[in-house]
ROKOLPA-105131 format. One record per residue (C-alpha): x, y, z; residue in one letter; residue number from 0. Coordinates in steps of 0.02 Angstrom, whole numbers, plus 50000, padded with zeros to 5 digits. Example, Ala and Ser with C-alpha at 12.3 -4.5 7.8 and 13.67 -1.06 7.14 Angstrom:
BEGIN
{site {50615 49775 50390} "A" 0}
{site {50684 49947 50357} "S" 1}
This chain:
BEGIN
{site {50475 48320 51337} "C" 0}
{site {50451 48133 51361} "P" 1}
{site {50468 48073 51540} "G" 2}
{site {50444 48171 51699} "V" 3}
{site {50522 48345 51701} "V" 4}
{site {50490 48466 51845} "R" 5}
{site {50553 48645 51850} "Y" 6}
{site {50542 48752 52007} "H" 7}
{site {50597 48934 51985} "P" 8}
{site {50671 49021 52136} "E" 9}
{site {50698 48860 52232} "F" 10}
{site {50831 48955 52331} "L" 11}
{site {50826 49134 52395} "S" 12}
{site {50962 49253 52336} "E" 13}
{site {51048 49241 52506} "A" 14}
{site {51042 49050 52503} "E" 15}
{site {51111 49045 52326} "A" 16}
{site {51253 49165 52369} "T" 17}
{site {51301 49063 52523} "A" 18}
{site {51290 48898 52428} "L" 19}
{site {51400 48962 52286} "A" 20}
{site {51530 49028 52408} "A" 21}
{site {51526 48865 52507} "G" 22}
{site {51548 48759 52350} "C" 23}
{site {51690 48866 52281} "R" 24}
{site {51782 48851 52448} "A" 25}
{site {51778 48660 52448} "L" 26}
{site {51939 48564 52414} "P" 27}
{site {51950 48436 52274} "G" 28}
{site {51903 48537 52119} "W" 29}
{site {51969 48464 51956} "V" 30}
{site {51999 48578 51807} "A" 31}
{site {51946 48511 51637} "T" 32}
{site {51963 48603 51471} "P" 33}
{site {51783 48665 51479} "R" 34}
{site {51738 48677 51663} "R" 35}
{site {51789 48646 51843} "R" 36}
{site {51712 48491 51924} "V" 37}
{site {51693 48435 52104} "L" 38}
{site {51622 48265 52152} "S" 39}
{site {51558 48248 52330} "A" 40}
{site {51476 48109 52429} "G" 41}
{site {51572 47965 52354} "G" 42}
{site {51561 47881 52187} "A" 43}
{site {51444 47752 52113} "P" 44}
{site {51515 47581 52076} "H" 45}
{site {51434 47426 51997} "P" 46}
{site {51459 47330 52160} "S" 47}
{site {51385 47470 52265} "G" 48}
{site {51418 47653 52298} "A" 49}
{site {51574 47710 52385} "W" 50}
{site {51496 47833 52505} "A" 51}
{site {51568 47976 52605} "E" 52}
{site {51475 48116 52692} "P" 53}
{site {51424 48267 52590} "L" 54}
{site {51506 48431 52644} "P" 55}
{site {51390 48536 52754} "P" 56}
{site {51343 48660 52616} "C" 57}
{site {51288 48516 52503} "L" 58}
{site {51211 48411 52642} "A" 59}
{site {51092 48554 52684} "G" 60}
{site {51042 48570 52501} "L" 61}
{site {51019 48381 52488} "A" 62}
{site {50902 48384 52639} "A" 63}
{site {50802 48525 52559} "R" 64}
{site {50789 48428 52395} "V" 65}
{site {50729 48275 52493} "A" 66}
{site {50597 48378 52582} "A" 67}
{site {50538 48450 52415} "Y" 68}
{site {50516 48276 52341} "F" 69}
{site {50461 48189 52501} "G" 70}
{site {50600 48060 52493} "G" 71}
{site {50771 48024 52561} "R" 72}
{site {50915 48145 52538} "A" 73}
{site {51029 48116 52389} "P" 74}
{site {51201 48053 52437} "Q" 75}
{site {51305 48102 52284} "Q" 76}
{site {51329 48275 52209} "A" 77}
{site {51424 48341 52060} "L" 78}
{site {51464 48526 52060} "V" 79}
{site {51509 48605 51892} "N" 80}
{site {51575 48780 51867} "E" 81}
{site {51570 48848 51689} "Y" 82}
{site {51653 49004 51621} "A" 83}
{site {51541 49122 51521} "A" 84}
{site {51476 49026 51370} "G" 85}
{site {51536 48858 51437} "G" 86}
{site {51437 48699 51410} "G" 87}
{site {51435 48511 51423} "I" 88}
{site {51418 48386 51281} "D" 89}
{site {51263 48277 51258} "A" 90}
{site {51264 48130 51378} "H" 91}
{site {51160 48016 51489} "R" 92}
{site {51201 47998 51673} "D" 93}
{site {51201 47809 51663} "G" 94}
{site {51131 47656 51750} "P" 95}
{site {51234 47670 51911} "L" 96}
{site {51118 47807 51974} "Y" 97}
{site {50936 47794 52028} "E" 98}
{site {50853 47863 51871} "G" 99}
{site {50828 48039 51936} "L" 100}
{site {50936 48193 51908} "A" 101}
{site {50908 48353 52008} "V" 102}
{site {50999 48511 51953} "V" 103}
{site {51008 48669 52058} "V" 104}
{site {51072 48817 51956} "S" 105}
{site {51174 48962 52022} "L" 106}
{site {51249 49110 51930} "G" 107}
{site {51202 49129 51748} "S" 108}
{site {51052 49061 51656} "S" 109}
{site {51078 48926 51524} "A" 110}
{site {50970 48820 51408} "R" 111}
{site {50977 48632 51438} "L" 112}
{site {50933 48532 51283} "D" 113}
{site {50859 48357 51279} "F" 114}
{site {50895 48256 51122} "S" 115}
{site {50861 48085 51048} "R" 116}
{site {50985 48014 50923} "R" 117}
{site {51062 48186 50899} "G" 118}
{site {50898 48277 50868} "E" 119}
{site {50844 48407 50995} "R" 120}
{site {50668 48366 51057} "V" 121}
{site {50644 48488 51202} "A" 122}
{site {50736 48617 51306} "S" 123}
{site {50723 48700 51476} "V" 124}
{site {50793 48870 51523} "V" 125}
{site {50884 48853 51689} "L" 126}
{site {50871 49016 51784} "R" 127}
{site {50980 49059 51933} "P" 128}
{site {50915 48983 52097} "R" 129}
{site {50803 48860 52005} "S" 130}
{site {50783 48672 52024} "L" 131}
{site {50760 48553 51878} "L" 132}
{site {50720 48369 51905} "A" 133}
{site {50701 48239 51769} "F" 134}
{site {50667 48052 51769} "S" 135}
{site {50585 47918 51662} "G" 136}
{site {50620 47932 51476} "D" 137}
{site {50692 48106 51501} "A" 138}
{site {50829 48024 51607} "Y" 139}
{site {50846 47852 51528} "E" 140}
{site {50802 47880 51345} "G" 141}
{site {50861 48056 51308} "L" 142}
{site {51031 48138 51313} "E" 143}
{site {51049 48310 51390} "H" 144}
{site {51174 48447 51352} "A" 145}
{site {51212 48631 51373} "I" 146}
{site {51284 48707 51215} "A" 147}
{site {51447 48804 51228} "A" 148}
{site {51378 48970 51166} "V" 149}
{site {51383 49150 51230} "P" 150}
{site {51192 49163 51228} "A" 151}
{site {51044 49046 51211} "D" 152}
{site {50896 49072 51094} "A" 153}
{site {50723 49038 51163} "V" 154}
{site {50616 48945 51036} "D" 155}
{site {50461 48838 51031} "G" 156}
{site {50554 48687 51100} "L" 157}
{site {50584 48775 51267} "V" 158}
{site {50450 48695 51377} "R" 159}
{site {50462 48807 51531} "N" 160}
{site {50446 48979 51450} "R" 161}
{site {50315 49042 51573} "D" 162}
{site {50403 48976 51730} "A" 163}
{site {50571 49043 51668} "A" 164}
{site {50495 49212 51621} "A" 165}
{site {50548 49208 51438} "C" 166}
{site {50464 49205 51268} "A" 167}
{site {50500 49137 51095} "V" 168}
{site {50627 49253 51015} "G" 169}
{site {50714 49302 51177} "D" 170}
{site {50902 49285 51189} "V" 171}
{site {50972 49233 51358} "V" 172}
{site {51150 49297 51384} "A" 173}
{site {51272 49189 51480} "R" 174}
{site {51401 49229 51614} "S" 175}
{site {51489 49120 51743} "R" 176}
{site {51377 48978 51800} "R" 177}
{site {51382 48851 51941} "L" 178}
{site {51268 48700 51953} "S" 179}
{site {51243 48564 52083} "V" 180}
{site {51179 48399 52015} "T" 181}
{site {51113 48263 52129} "F" 182}
{site {51089 48090 52056} "R" 183}
């Protein structure tokens, strides 16, 4: 995959993931969309500067852990998505109002995230529960990313993290309810 893509399996322990999922689900401010529930925390980006507000404690702790992992400052904005079994998100870029780095912590079900250029899939990553995915450079700025709305994902030769995600070409990864926390 062009750009910098890092995948860390088992970034969280099972106990940490369970507590984080419960903490996120208990937060106020969820918005239901046709395909998922969404919660924005930490303010919102704006062309004239970010409108900041403190992250809730469950997300602030995760942000500090992400910062320690990367050796930088803690992210200030988080987007929490909850998908029903087989739910997905259309191809998109996160846009220029962010810092050119997306970090996704996955909870619940596995899913395959696809990177594409001009509608053609160029690489994929299987997101396992409790994992961390970070992408920057061309993977962030030049490629779109999506999760297909399917009941199961096929693992093929375009999946770049087969070893780290403990899967092989030909495997089928079933989906159930999934929660993700994205820092940008």
